[in-house]
N, C-alpha and C positions, 0 to 999 in steps of 0.2 A: 647464865646467857652469856653463848658463845661467839666470837668473833664475829661471824656471819651477821649474826643476828644486828650485834653490836654497828655494824657500818649499814647495815641496812635501816635501822632505825636514826642514825644521823642522815642516811641519804633525805628520809622521809622529813624529819627535823627542818633540814636546808629546803627541802619540798614547798613543807608548809609556809616558813618564812618566806621564800619568795613571793606566794600563793597572796599573803596578807600583803606583803610590800606590793603586789601589782594589783590586788583585785582582778585577778583574769583567770576563772577556770579551766579553761584553755592547758593553765600550766599544771591543772592537774595532772599528778602523775598518770599513766597509761598501765590498767594490769592484764596482761598476757598469760593464758591457760594453756599448756601444754599437757596431752595426752599421750600415754605412748601404749602402744599396741600391744595384749598378752590373751586373747585369745578370750576365755570364760573370766580369766585375772582380773580382765577388764573392769568386771561391773563392780570392781572396788571404787573405780572413777565414780561412779555413783553417786558412793557413800561420804565420799571427799566435797563434792558438790553440794549435798546435803548441809553440812556443815557450812559451807561457803555462803550460801543461802540465808542460814539461819542469822551469822553474822552480818548481813549485810553486806557483801564485799559484791562490787559492782565491775564485770570480766568484761576490758575494751575488745579482747581478739579470742581467737581460742583458737590452736594448730593441733592437729591430731593424726595420727595412724592406726591403721586398723581399728581395734578395740575401740581404741581411743579415738579416732574418725569419726568411728557412730554414734559414741555416746556424746560427743561432743558438737556434734551435728544438730541432735536431738536437741539437745540443751542449747544450741545458738539460734536455734528455730524461734525459742518463746519458751520450752516446757520447762517449769521448777527440778530440781535436781528431787524433790519428795513428788511429783509427777513421775519421773523416770522409775522411782523405785516401786511406784505403782503398777506400773506398765511391765518394766523386766521381771514383779513378781508373779506373774501369770501369762506368761511366754511361754508357751512349749518348746523348749530347743529343741529337742529332740524332734520334733515333726519340721522344724524349719531349716535343719541342718541339713537330717536325711531327703530332704523335699518328697517326702512321703505324700503322695496325693490320694483324696480319699478314692475308695474304691468307684464310689454311685458317678463321680468324672470322666474313667472309663467309659469309652462305646461299647454297647452290647458285646459285639464279637471282639475285645480286648479284653473284655472281665474274664473270660475263658482264661486266656494267654495266661495271666496274671496269675491265674491257680492253678497254672496243670503244669508249669516247666521250674524244674529246681535250678537252673544254670542257662543262663542268658550269655549267649559269645557273638559279637558285632563282628564282620569282617567285608573287607574290599578285596575282591581280585585272588581271593581263597587266601587268604592272610590276615587274622586276628587283628582287631583294630579297637584297643580298649577304650573306653572314655576318659577326655582329658580329665577331670576330676569326679571325686564321691558323688557330689551334686551339682546342680546347674545354677543354684541358689536364690529361684523363685519364688520361695515362699518366704526368703528372707527378703527378698527384695519387693515382694506384693505388702509385706506387713511395714518395712519402712516409709514404703510411699506413702501408705496409709498414714502413716506419723505425721509425714512431712506434706501433705497435701495443701495446708495454707499457705504452703511457701512456693507454692508448684510452680507459679509464675516469674520466682526469683532465679534469677540465670548469672547471676553478680554475686557471690558468696561476703562481699562486704556492705551489699544492704540486705544482708539477713537483721534480724533484731540485735545480735553478737555478730558481728564480721569472721569468716572461718576461711580454713584453709585445708587439706589433709593432704598427704604424701600416696604415691603409690608407684609400682616399681615397673619399669617399661622390661618386658621379659626378653626381648628379643637383643638389646642393647646394653641391658644390665644398669641405667642410667633411674637415676630419680625423676619423678615428675610431679609437680605443684599441682595439684588441682582446685582451683578458685574461681573458677566459671563452668556454666554447663547447667548440667541437670544434677543437680542433688543426689538426689539415691544412685542414681547412677556413678557418680562420684565414688561416694561412702562404700557400697559393693564394691569397687576396684581396689581402693584402699586394703578394705578386709579379705581379698579375696585369697586368703588363706593355699598355698599350693597342695595340690592334690586333694584337697578337700571342698572348694570352689572353683569353678572353672573361671581362667581367664576374663575378661571384660574389653570390648572394643569402644574407646572414647579418642573422637579423632585422630580415627586410622591407625592408634597403637596399641597393643595387645598389652593391657596393664593386670599387675597382681600384688598381691599384698606387699604395704610400703615401706614392712618390717624388715626385709629383705634388705633393704639398702639406709633406712632411714628411720628406726623407731619410736623416737624423738626428736621432733622436728624444734627446737629449740632455736637454733640460728636462722632460720625462717621465720619464726616470729617474732625473735628481735629487730630482723628487720623490716618486718610492719609496724618500727617505732616505738616499741613498749617497753616502758621503763624497769618495770617489776614484774618478773617472770615466776608464777607460782606453776611447779612441775610435778604430777605424778608419774612414778613408774612403777611399774608393775612386771617389770621383765624377771627373769628367773636369774637366779647366781648359777655360778656354775656346778654340777653335780661333781660329785667325789666316785669315785669307784664304785660303791656298794650300790650306788642308787643307777649305774650306767648299765643295766641289765638286759635292754634290749633294744632291737635295730632304729625304733622312734626313738629312744631316748639317747642315741647315741647322734642320731643324725638334728636332734635338735643340741644337742652339746657343740656341734660343729657348729652353728649356724650362731650360737651365742656365744661363741670366743669373739666376733667382731662386735655384736653391739654392746658386750658389757666391757670391753676392750673403749669405743665409742665413750659410755658413761661416765669413765674416771675423767676426762674431758668436761663433758656437758653438766657431770652433777656442780660442778666448778662454778660454771656459768647461770645454775639456778639459784635464784633469790630466795624461793620457797621451797625447799625439795622436800617432798612428799613418798613415803618409800613405806606400804602398807609391807604389812607381813604375810605373802601369800605363800610361805612354804608350804607343802603340804598339798595345796592346790595345782591343776592343770590347767591345758590349754582349752580342753571339752569338759571341764567340771561344771556346769551348767546347773545342773542336778543339786551343787550347793549355793548358789547365786547368793539369797540372802544370807549366809555367813561369811560371803566373799561380800556384799554389801558392808556389811557390819565391818569388817577389815580395814575397809576406807574410811569408816567413819572416826574408829579410832585413832588407827594413822593422823589424820587428819585435825582431831582434837589434842593431838599431841604438838601440832603446831599454832592450838589458839594464839597465844599470847600476841604471836607475830600475824597471824592473819586478823587479831581485831584493828591492827593498827594499818588495814587496809582498806577501810570503808572512809574511803573519801566523797564526799560530795559534787557529786557530778549532775551537769546541767540534765532536765530532760528532754529522752529522745521524741522525735515524732512519737504518733499512735506507733504502736509494734502490730506487727502481724503475730494474731495469737491462731495457739491449739488451738483446733472445732473438735468435736467428737464426729464421726460423720458414720449417720447409718445407712444413707442412700443417696445415689447420684442421678442426674439427669444426664446421658451420654444424647448430646445432637448431633453427632457424625464423628465416625471411624474413619482413618486414614491411614494407610497400612504400604511397608517399604520393605522391599527386601525378597520379598517373596518371589519366586521362580518358576517352581515345580507346583505351587498350589494357589488356584486363585483365592482374589480375596472373598470372594463368595463362602470359599471354601471355610476359610478363614473366621469368618464373620457368621457364618454355621455354626462353628464349634462355640465360638464363644456367646453365641444367643443373643446376641446382642441386634436391637433394631434404632433406626436412632429417632429422637425427639423420646425413645421411651426411659422414663423414671426409673429403677430396681435398684432393689437394698445392693450393699456393700457386697453382704456375703453371695449375692448372685451373681454379683460382677466378677468377684473371685473364684467361683465356683465355674465362671464360663473361661477362663484363663486357665483353670483347672482342666477342665477338658480340652483343651488346645493342647496342653502341653502332654498327657496322657495319649494324643494319637504317639507321641513320640518321633513326630516328623519334625519337631524343630529342637535345634540345640538351645535355643532361646529366644525370650519374646521381651522384649523390652519397651516399655512404654511410659508417656506422661498423658497426667490428664489436666488441658488447656483450658481455660478458662472463655467459651464463648462469646466473641465480642458483642454485644449490645442482645444477650439473653442468655436466659439462666441457666445454669448447669455448664456442661464438658463438652471438649472435642478429645477423642481419644487419638491421640496421636503414635501408633505402634511400628516398630522394627523387628522382624522376625530374623534369625537365623536357621535355614531350614540345614537338616542335620543332611550328611553326606551319602552316612551308612544307609543302606537300604537291603541290606540281606542278613540276617541270622539266625546261628545255629541253637537249637533250642535242645535240651536233656530233661532228662526228668526218668525217675523209677514208683515202681508201686506195688502193693502184694493186697488182696483182700481174699475174700472167702469164694467169691464168684468166678473173676477172671485170672484168678491167682496170680502169677509175681509176672511181673511186664516190665522192660525196658524201654523208653520211648525217646525216638529221636525224629525231632523237628525242623524243618528248611523253609522259612517265610522268606517271602522274597516282598518290597513294596516296591511299588512305580514298575511293576513288571511288564506292561500294557499299556496303562495312561498314569497319569500323573498323581491319582487319588487312589488307586485301588490296591489289596494287599493278596498275595497268596500265598496259603500256606499249608505245607504236606506233614501229616504227624505218621511214620511208621512204629508201630508196635510190635518190637519181638516179646517172645516169652512163651507162655502154656496156651496162650490163643492170640495167633499173631491176628493184628487187625491192622486199617489203615485210617485216616480223616482228612478229606482234601475239602478247602475252604477257600473260595473266590468270591472280593468283594469289591465293586468300583462305589467308593465311598460317596454320598453328595448331602451327609448329613439330613437336612430337613425338606430337599429333594427325593423322588424316588430312586435310593440306592439297589441295585444289580447286583446279585449272587448267586452262585453255586455251592451246591454242597455236595460232595458224595463220603459214605461211608461204608465200613465193613466189617461188623460184629459178631464174634462166635465164642461159644460156650458150649461145654458138658456139663448137665446137672439131673439128679435124681425131684422130678417135678411132680408136681398135682394131677394126677390124669386128666382130671378134668376139664383142665387147659386144651387136650385133645380126643376125649374121646367123652362120647354121650351115654347117659344115664345105662344106655340096654347095653352097649361096649363094654360099660363097667363092670357091669352085673354078669357078664357070660364071659369075659376074661377073670375075672376077681383082682384087678389092679387098683392100688390106690394111689401106688407111684411108678413114675417110670421115668428110667434112665434114657436122657434125650443128648440130642449134638443140635445144637441150634446154629445156624447160619443167616446172618441177614444183611443185603446191603440196601442200602437206600439214597437214592439219588434225587437231589432235589434241583430246582431254578424257581427264584423267586423276586419278587419288589419288595422292597423296605422302606419304611419313613417313620420321623420320627415327627411328633405332635405334642403339644404342650409340654415340651421340654424332655420329658421322662420316658414317655411313651414309645413302644419301638411297635409299629404293625406290619406284618409281615405278609404279604400274600404269595399262593405260589404254586407251582406242579412238582408232584412227586411222584415219583417208581420207587417200589419197597419189591424185592427179592428178598423171600423166605422160604426157605429149607430147614424143615425138623424129620430127623431121625433115630433109630434107635437101635441096639442090639437085645434091648428085653423081650419085644416083640417078632419073632420071626417072618421076614417077607417071603416072595412067593417062592424064592430059592433059599431053602434052611441056612446057607451063606451069606447071604444078602442080609443087609438091614431094613430093616418096616421102615416106610418113607409114610410119615404123616404128612407133610408139607412142601410141595414145592413149585411155588406160585410167585408168580409176576401180578404187580398190584399197581392200578394207576390212580390218583387221588389228586383233586383238587385240595389245598388247607387254607389256613388263616391263621395267625397267632397273634396274639396282644400280649405285649410282657413289658412290666415296670420292675425295678429290682435296684433298690438305693440301700440294701444291707449296707452296711460298712463290713462286710467280714462273710465270705462264702459258707464258712465251716463253723466259726465260733462269733457269729452276730449281735454286735449290743445296740442294737439302732437299727431301725431303716423299716420300709414296708418291701412286699415284695407280691407279684401277682404277674400268673401265666397261665391264660385262657387260650386254649388249642381245639380247633375242630377242623377235621378229614371226614371229608365227601367221597368215597369209594364209587368209581364210576366203572369200573373195568378190574378181571382178573382171570388168568387164563393158569391155564395146568391141570392142578389136582379141582380145582374149582368148576363142577359143571353148573349149567344153566345158574350163574352167575344173578344174581340180584344185588343191587347197590344200597349201601349200607352207609352211613354216617357214624362218629364216635366221637362226643365232645368230653371235655375235660379240664378243669380247672384247678391251680391253685394258688393258696393266701395266704400267708404271712405275716406278722408283725413283731419284732423285735424292741425289745426297751431295757433299761438298765435301773436298776433301785440302788445300785453304789458302783464306785468305779472296779468293783468283783464280783457284783454279779449281775447277772442279765436274763431275760425271758424271753424265748422265742414260742409263739402260739402259733401254729397253721393248723389251716382245713382243706380240706382235699376231697373232691367228689368228680363222677365221669359217669357216661351212662352211653347205650348203642343204641341208633336210630333205626329204623330200615329191618331188612334183611339181618336177624339174627343167630343163623344156621351155622356159618363161621366163628370157629371157635380161637382159632389161631392169635387171635388181636385183640382177645377178651382182657380185662383188668385182672392181674394177680399179683397178691400183697406179698409182700414175707421178706425176709433179709436186711441189709445196713447199707445206702451208699448212696451217692450222690448224681450218679451217670448213667442210669438204667438207662434201656432203649424201650423203643414201642411204649407198651401199658404196664412196664413191670412197676409195681409202686412201691417205695420199702418200706415193710412192719416190722419192728422188733417185736422181739417174744416168738415169730415164727420166723423157719428157715426162707431159703429163697423161692416164690413161686408156689407159694403153699396154698392158698387160697384163692381161688378165682370166681369170675360172674362177669355177665357183662354192664353189670352196674355197681357203685360202689361209693361210700362216704367214707370219710375219715379225718380226724382231728387229734391233735399232738398239744404237748406241749415238752417242754425243754427248759431247764434251772442250770444255768452254766454259772459254778465260780472258778474265779481264776486264783489259785490257793498262793503264787506265786508266776512271774511275769512268765507267759506262755505255757502254764503248767493248767488244766483246765481238770477238773471235776464236773460231769453231767449227770444229772438226774432225768430222765425220760419219761413218757407218758402216754401210749398211742392207743386211741379207741377207733374200733371201724364195723360200718357194717358190708356186707358186699355180698353178693348174688345175682342170678337171673332178674331182672324186670324189678327191684326194689324201689323203683322213683314209682312204678304201676301200683305196686304192691301194701304202700307207706312204710315199709320196712324201713325204709332210709332214715324215718323220723323216729323210730323207736330205739329203744335201749341199746347200747352196742352188743353183739355178736362174740366180737372178738378184742380180745384186750392184754396187751404187753406195756411190760416195764423193765425197764435196762438205767443201769449202773453204770457209767465209765470213768478210765480216766485217760486224758489226751497230752500232747505234747505238740508244739505247732513248732514245727522245724524248718528249714530254709528247704527240705524234700517235700516237704507238706506235714500235713498234722500223721502220728503217729499213735494210734486210738485202740484201746481194748475195753469192749463192752459185754456187761454180762446183765442177759435178757433173758426174762422169766412170763410164764402166759399163764395164768390163774385155768384157760379152760386143757390143757395139756397139761397141765401139772407138772413142765418141765422145762429144764433152762437152755439156752443156746448162748454160747460166745461166738463174738462177732468179733474179728480183728481187720485194721487196715495199716498200712505203710504208706504213706504218699502222698500227692495229689491225685485224683480223680481222673481219669481218661480214660 
């Protein structure tokens, strides 16, 4: 038994004697618990709390910093150490720290942006403006608020089941700020706002960051709360040696540790029960080793077992505690929003997909918040759920901080077998003409120069207004049946023709959302299609033969649902895209034009059978109605890709634009095995019937005429997927390789 243990034992003996003499329970020693910061290493606090609970030690006050504040606040709200262990064992820390938002949360026009650009640079006044941190911390905030919802009405932290405070740092003056009142979730977010990882938090007009910058072990502040005995858990690093200082982050961490470690020389002496888990080998982001870290904390507490047993005092029962509860659904009675200037309340509520007096699942509630944040129009969305007076349910009290950056420069690169090499430069401007609009211009340089312009006034569930204009071109040896009839093919003897295709499409459309996930678009389209070839001579032997140079005018409707979690490697979700074009007018090469329509639809379903293996089942079909003399807008199967124009449909086993007809059906299945993170082996099969009028002849329901199979390997990089596919067609008895680098655009 060391000297400190002897002194503490004497103190306890005197305290018990006083208690016996006075018979006053208020003389029972008060036990405080101080928890230090340390990022992932702070999970060791949970192991200590499990031991404290198992011994029956009652804590009277908790003070914490950073991760110590987060663990401490949840424990102070009524959770046991065992419950904390269960909670943090299942938390996906990668998800909440990176602030990754589900793909399905983004607006339809934003999803293409997520899966098109490799680099995104925000700037104002022609200066690059980098974000204040890697993460907004929104996923962390949502998780903590859900865990603390049962104490959401408590704004004085001394009224929690266990009184609590935490420490943050005022980034403007470097002063310590004690947080013991207000919004509990917001307070511990401020205390844990590690610089460069989480953005600062604004509380009472102060900009706050991680409390560990000024006070990572607030023992003096806890002692001032009247605590007689203090248990301290220290998960801070020791100073590293020269062999361990091999990178810039390690050097910066060492510099910060100079002060905290020097402070601890005095603070250890002030700690009655000092618990120092052996966190050597772990770092601030070792969340993947959470189970091991919790065990380290448990063993450290067990090493103090004898002295902790002496702290099991009989204490008066407190009033009925606020108990943690499992929240599956919530009823939102009213929504109050403040801080919005450029975006209306209806815009915000539309993105949240909330209606007054509506009961929704907590999952749907979080999805609505993700929808709002995925617009990238807000730096933060802080909210509380307050019990509605006199009614069941909550009022949502929200405060938004609108982003000041509204201009972005985006870059991408790509290679495929159709468009060849390409470099993408994009300029995106939000709030160009109206508060809720967005303009985007893609310039694509390379073997085939292209552009894509989009403008949208986004009104959510109301009718949004949009404009699109795009220009595509490529050169390819294609099936002659797309351009020539049977007589012309027989006369010329051509089965394949080298062509250059140019397509400019302009659209004006209205779009609305309904049933929360479907997007319905109605609009007017102008298309200018030009196809020419050197294979066949024109009137002048030196001129290319012109197959098509026509302006088409059409009405269109589109219904789209897309809940895939990933465009290129989906593991779950449903996809539907139905499109109808009614062509009313054509000029140029088309003589005696007669109107016609083209209808097509795609349906997909992705599901996982394990963490590594996923399947994607898809079916596709389309047909032409009315006049069928024009061939250039017919369906053409072949190749591999994601952003093919017009009615060109990917079909493995065949080269691009190899199979043609005015109607088709296709089915496909993909098995995707992620051998290790972001490395995928794919096995695919697709089957199709395509010809003229197959829905009239019944051929669409017969065994497939065309089959193709492929084995592929892909790496999912920040540039986009890098893929190689070996495909084979039993009908052709030939194989075809497909290569792709980067996002498709």
